C-alpha positions, 0 to 999 in steps of 0.5 A: 288472281285467286281470293282465299278466305281465311276465317279466324274465330278469335274473341279473347282480344275483345273479351266479348262472347259470340264469335267462336262459330263465325265460320259456321255462320258464314258458311250457312250464308254462302260464304265458304272458308278456304282456311279456318285458323285453329289455335291453342287456347291458353289460360292467359287471354294474351297467350291465346291472342298470341297463338292465334295471331301467329297462326293467322300470320302463317296462313296469310304468308302461305297465301302471299307465297302462292300469289293468292289474295288473303281475305281474312274474316275475323271476329276480333280486330286483334287478328290484324296483328297477325295478318298485317305482320305477314304482309309487312314481311313482304311489302313496305305496306300502307295500311288503310284502317277503316274503323270506328276506333283507332285501335292505337292504345298501348297496354299502359294507356288502355282503359279497358286493357282489351287487346282488340283496342291495341293492334295498331300500337302493337304493329308499331312495336308499342304493344305487348312484347310477345305480340309486337315480336310477330312483326319481326324486324318490320314495323308499321310506319306512322306515315303509312297509316291512314284512318277512315271512319274513326269517331270514338277515341280514348284520350291517349289515342286522340293526343297520339294521333294529333301529335304524330300527324297521322292521317285521319278522315272521319265519317263527318269528313265524308259526310261533308264531301263525297267519299271519292273526293275524300279518298283523292285527298288521302291518296298522297298519303298512300305509299306502295302496296295497300293492306285494308283492315276493315272493322265492320263497326265503321258502318252505321250500326243501324244498318250493320248491327252484328259487331262487338262495339257499335258506335252511333252514326258511321259510314253508309254502305254505299260509302264503304263500297265506293271506298273499296272500289276506289282503293282496288282500282287505284292501288295495289291492294295485297290483303284485306281484313274484315273484322269484329263480326259478332253473329249473336248481335246481328239482326235479320242477317243485316251484317252477314249480308253486308259481309257477303256483298263485300266478299263478292266485291273483293273477289271480282276486283281480285279476279282482274289482277 
C-alpha cells in the first residue's frame, strides 16, 4: 500500500502561532507533502477550524477510497476531528490517542476554550455542533478509545474518564513495565481497525521540544517506536495523525527529526500491507 502525507497548517484550534508554514518546514527537512490542505480563514476561529476539518476529512476520504494510507501531519490536534470523522465513515474504528492530554473537554467544561482540547469530545458528539456534525451519523464510542501517555488533565476530563471507565495508560504505567507488556494489556480493548492519533507532546519535551503545549516527563522515543511497531504489527491500522508540531519551538531540529523517523517507520510498515 502507498502512504500519502497530508499536511494541515491549522493553528486556530490551539490559538498558538507558529505552524502555518509546517509544509515548508517539513519539505526543507526531506518530508514531502502529497496533499497540503487549504481552507478558508473566517473571522471566527471556530468557523475556520470547521472549514479546515471539512477539507481534511475530504482529503482523508479520498485516500481511503483509493486504498491509500493517509498520514496526516498537523499543527493542531483539532485536525483529528476531520481525519477521524473520515475514518468513521468507513470503519467501526478504535482510536489509539497517544497524547499528554486527553482532549476530551466540552465547550462548556473547557477552561481555555481552545478547540484543540476538545477533539475527542467532538468526535463523541459533545463538541460544538457544527464540528460534531462532521462525523455525520457516526460517533467515536467510549469503548473504542484507548489513551496512552496522558499525564495532564483538567478536572472535568479526569472525572469523565474515570466515570466512563475509558482505557488509559499513562507514561508512569509504561515506566513501571515494558511498553510492549502495557500494549498487550491494552490489546483486549482494541476492536476492529485502528486509527492512531499521535500528539508529539506525548514525548518528553527534553527530546521533542517543538510542540504547542509541552508537559514535563513523557514517553521516550524508544517507547514511541515500540508502540507504533506493535500496533502496525498486530492490528489493521488504517490511518494516522501526527499533530501539534510547532517548528518555532523546535531546538536543533530535534522534533522534525523525530517526525522524519516516524514517517519512515510508517511508510515501511504500510509498504508491506
